[in-house]
C-alpha positions as a printed Julia matrix, in Angstrom:
247×3 Matrix{Float64}:
  -4.77   43.58   -7.35
  -6.11   44.44   -3.85
  -9.64   43.97   -2.52
 -10.51   47.67   -2.85
  -9.61   47.72   -6.53
 -11.47   44.47   -7.13
 -14.6    45.85   -5.49
 -14.45   49.0    -7.63
 -14.37   47.08  -10.92
 -17.61   45.35  -11.88
 -16.01   42.2   -13.29
 -16.93   38.52  -13.19
 -14.76   35.43  -13.31
 -15.54   31.91  -14.52
 -13.31   28.83  -14.78
 -13.02   27.08  -18.12
 -12.54   23.37  -17.4
 -13.16   20.01  -18.97
 -16.3    18.43  -17.56
 -14.83   14.93  -17.76
 -11.98   15.69  -15.35
 -12.32   16.28  -11.59
 -11.95   19.91  -10.61
 -11.06   20.3    -6.9
 -11.15   24.12   -6.94
 -13.72   26.85   -6.77
 -13.42   30.31   -8.33
 -15.17   33.26   -6.71
 -17.25   34.93   -9.41
 -16.77   38.45   -8.0
 -13.14   38.39   -6.85
 -11.56   35.61   -8.92
 -10.05   34.01   -5.81
  -9.29   30.3    -6.23
  -9.95   27.95   -3.29
  -9.33   24.24   -2.77
 -12.59   22.38   -2.11
 -11.38   18.74   -2.25
  -8.39   16.84   -0.88
  -5.35   16.9    -3.17
  -2.82   14.1    -3.56
   0.33   14.59   -5.61
   0.6    10.83   -6.23
  -2.8    10.93   -7.96
  -2.26   14.17   -9.88
   0.86   16.31   -9.66
  -0.56   19.51  -11.23
  -3.74   21.04  -12.63
  -4.07   23.36  -15.62
  -7.19   25.31  -16.53
  -8.27   28.74  -17.78
 -10.22   31.51  -16.12
 -12.45   33.74  -18.22
 -12.99   37.26  -16.92
 -15.29   39.98  -18.2
 -15.14   43.65  -17.25
 -18.7    44.91  -17.34
 -17.6    48.54  -17.3
 -15.35   48.39  -20.33
 -16.98   45.26  -21.78
 -13.47   43.88  -22.17
 -13.16   40.05  -22.01
  -9.94   38.37  -20.91
  -8.64   34.85  -20.39
  -5.76   33.62  -18.2
  -4.06   30.23  -18.15
  -3.62   28.81  -14.63
  -1.32   25.97  -13.54
  -1.35   24.77   -9.94
   1.46   22.45   -8.85
   0.77   20.13   -5.9
   3.54   19.86   -3.31
   4.49   16.44   -2.03
   3.4    15.27    1.42
   5.15   12.41    3.2
   2.13   10.1     3.26
   3.62    6.86    1.89
   5.79    4.44    3.83
   8.62    2.37    2.27
   7.69   -1.06    0.9
  10.19   -3.85    0.25
  10.15   -5.17   -3.31
  11.21   -8.75   -2.64
  10.09  -11.47   -0.26
  10.32  -10.48    3.38
  12.29  -13.64    4.23
  15.49  -14.94    2.61
  17.9   -17.81    3.3
  21.47  -17.17    2.17
  24.27  -19.73    2.41
  27.88  -18.59    2.67
  31.31  -19.98    3.47
  33.1   -18.05    6.22
  36.61  -16.85    5.36
  38.85  -13.96    6.33
  37.69  -11.64    3.57
  34.71   -9.34    3.13
  31.68  -11.17    1.84
  28.85   -9.66   -0.18
  25.64  -11.03    1.3
  22.78   -9.58   -0.73
  21.16   -6.41   -1.99
  17.75   -5.38   -0.71
  15.47   -2.73   -2.15
  12.4    -0.81   -1.03
  10.36    1.82   -2.83
   8.46    4.9    -1.68
   5.79    6.62   -3.77
   6.77   10.06   -2.46
   9.4    12.29   -4.09
  12.41   14.23   -2.83
  13.54   13.49    0.71
  10.13   11.96    1.37
  10.99    9.22   -1.12
  14.66    8.67   -0.23
  15.15    5.49    1.8
  17.77    4.35    4.29
  18.11    0.85    5.74
  18.89   -0.15    9.32
  19.47   -3.28   11.38
  16.93   -3.86   14.12
  19.77   -5.27   16.25
  22.46   -2.59   16.59
  25.08   -5.19   17.61
  25.14   -6.41   14.0
  26.99   -3.26   12.93
  30.11   -4.73   14.53
  30.16   -7.33   11.73
  28.04   -6.02    8.85
  27.83   -2.91    6.69
  24.36   -1.89    5.52
  24.59    0.76    2.82
  21.94    3.22    1.66
  21.77    1.41   -1.71
  20.65   -1.76    0.11
  23.95   -3.68   -0.08
  24.69   -5.94    2.89
  28.41   -6.71    3.44
  29.98   -8.99    6.05
  33.22   -7.11    6.72
  34.2    -8.75   10.02
  33.75  -12.55    9.82
  35.7   -13.18   13.05
  33.57  -14.61   15.86
  30.52  -14.94   13.62
  28.56  -18.08   14.44
  26.07  -19.27   11.87
  23.15  -19.39   11.48
  22.46  -15.74   12.28
  19.32  -13.71   11.78
  19.46  -10.25   10.16
  16.33   -8.16   10.59
  16.31   -5.01    8.46
  13.81   -2.16    8.29
  13.5     0.76    5.88
  12.9     4.42    6.74
  12.43    7.41    4.49
  13.95   10.84    5.08
  10.64   12.67    5.27
  10.43   15.88    7.28
   9.24   16.64    9.89
   8.3    12.99   10.46
   9.99   10.03    8.8
   7.94    6.93    7.99
   9.05    3.35    8.64
   8.31    0.24    6.62
   5.41   -1.71    8.12
   7.1    -5.04    7.4
  10.77   -5.82    7.96
  13.13   -7.83    5.78
  14.51  -10.93    7.53
  17.64  -12.67    6.21
  18.83  -15.97    7.66
  22.56  -16.25    7.06
  23.58  -19.93    7.01
  26.7   -22.08    6.65
  26.82  -23.56    3.15
  28.34  -26.77    4.55
  25.59  -27.24    7.15
  22.43  -26.81    5.17
  20.54  -29.25    7.37
  21.02  -26.88   10.31
  19.6   -23.95    8.41
  16.32  -25.15    6.95
  13.35  -22.88    7.27
  11.5   -25.22    9.63
  14.54  -25.67   11.9
  15.28  -21.96   12.17
  11.7   -21.02   12.7
  11.37  -23.63   15.43
  14.6   -22.51   17.14
  13.71  -18.83   17.04
  10.16  -19.63   18.1
  11.38  -21.69   21.07
  13.89  -18.98   21.93
  11.16  -16.34   21.92
   8.96  -18.53   24.14
  11.84  -19.09   26.57
  12.52  -15.35   26.8
   8.84  -14.63   27.31
   8.53  -17.29   30.05
  11.65  -15.91   31.77
  10.22  -12.37   31.78
   6.84  -13.53   33.09
   8.5   -15.66   35.8
  10.66  -12.74   36.87
   7.61  -10.47   37.14
   5.68  -13.1    39.12
   8.58  -13.46   41.56
   8.65   -9.7    42.09
   4.88   -9.61   42.67
   5.04  -12.55   45.11
   7.88  -10.87   47.0
   5.86   -7.67   47.32
   2.78   -9.49   48.6
   4.88  -11.62   50.97
   6.5    -8.51   52.45
   3.09   -6.92   52.92
   1.78  -10.11   54.56
   4.76  -10.31   56.92
   4.38   -6.69   57.91
   0.7    -7.15   58.64
   1.37  -10.38   60.54
   4.1    -8.81   62.67
   1.93   -5.79   63.29
  -0.93   -8.01   64.44
   1.43  -10.07   66.6
   2.81   -6.97   68.28
  -0.72   -5.76   68.91
  -1.72   -9.1    70.49
   1.36   -9.17   72.68
   0.69   -5.62   73.86
  -2.93   -6.52   74.62
  -1.91   -9.62   76.59
   0.61   -7.61   78.57
  -2.11   -5.12   79.54
  -4.39   -7.95   80.68
  -1.64   -9.56   82.75
  -0.84   -6.2    84.31
  -4.43   -5.69   85.33
  -4.61   -9.19   86.87
  -1.47   -8.63   88.91
  -2.73   -5.28   90.09
  -6.06   -6.86   91.12
  -4.36   -9.61   93.08
  -2.29   -7.09   95.05
  -5.36   -5.14   95.97
């Protein structure tokens, strides 16, 4: 029904709703147009059903229509890991594939927005491990693996146009079952902490060396420039003295 036809019919429209439930819509009394007046969230309520009562004042004919509004999903929830964000797993290295563990994260969205994939933060780990979309972690290439090793895993949904990442990563410490004393939580944390400090100190030292080299080069240039200027000035003075003596 177009606007011209609506304007030619003296009708009124009124929503029939339950007062106890929130109603995030407004209904124009003259045209019957429904507008959203509050923010909608599918995770809070996926659909709304209500009735609209209309009355044609020309024919005095009442009418009632049932309305259902379905809320589309928006990718507004990031994946969350179900279990602890830190695990210690002890294995015995052999020449066969080894099942490590199964991780799982959930996403409150639906469809592609709620489908989750898992990834290693360190891409070099893919040369030794498989990480499947169901969360299974498999060591398929045990050759040249030196334990303990740290596996950092993050989750990402398939939301479009922008995928969301888990805010916290899953960390798995893979340890040798015969060397448990080398793979305690305190030992690993200390080693990785010291390693991080060493890397940070190395980066800072490298940057300081570069800065010092830049300043030193600038200082040398200025010093040489000043030296050349002084030498030129002295030469002019000596020239004037010699010229004066000849006269």
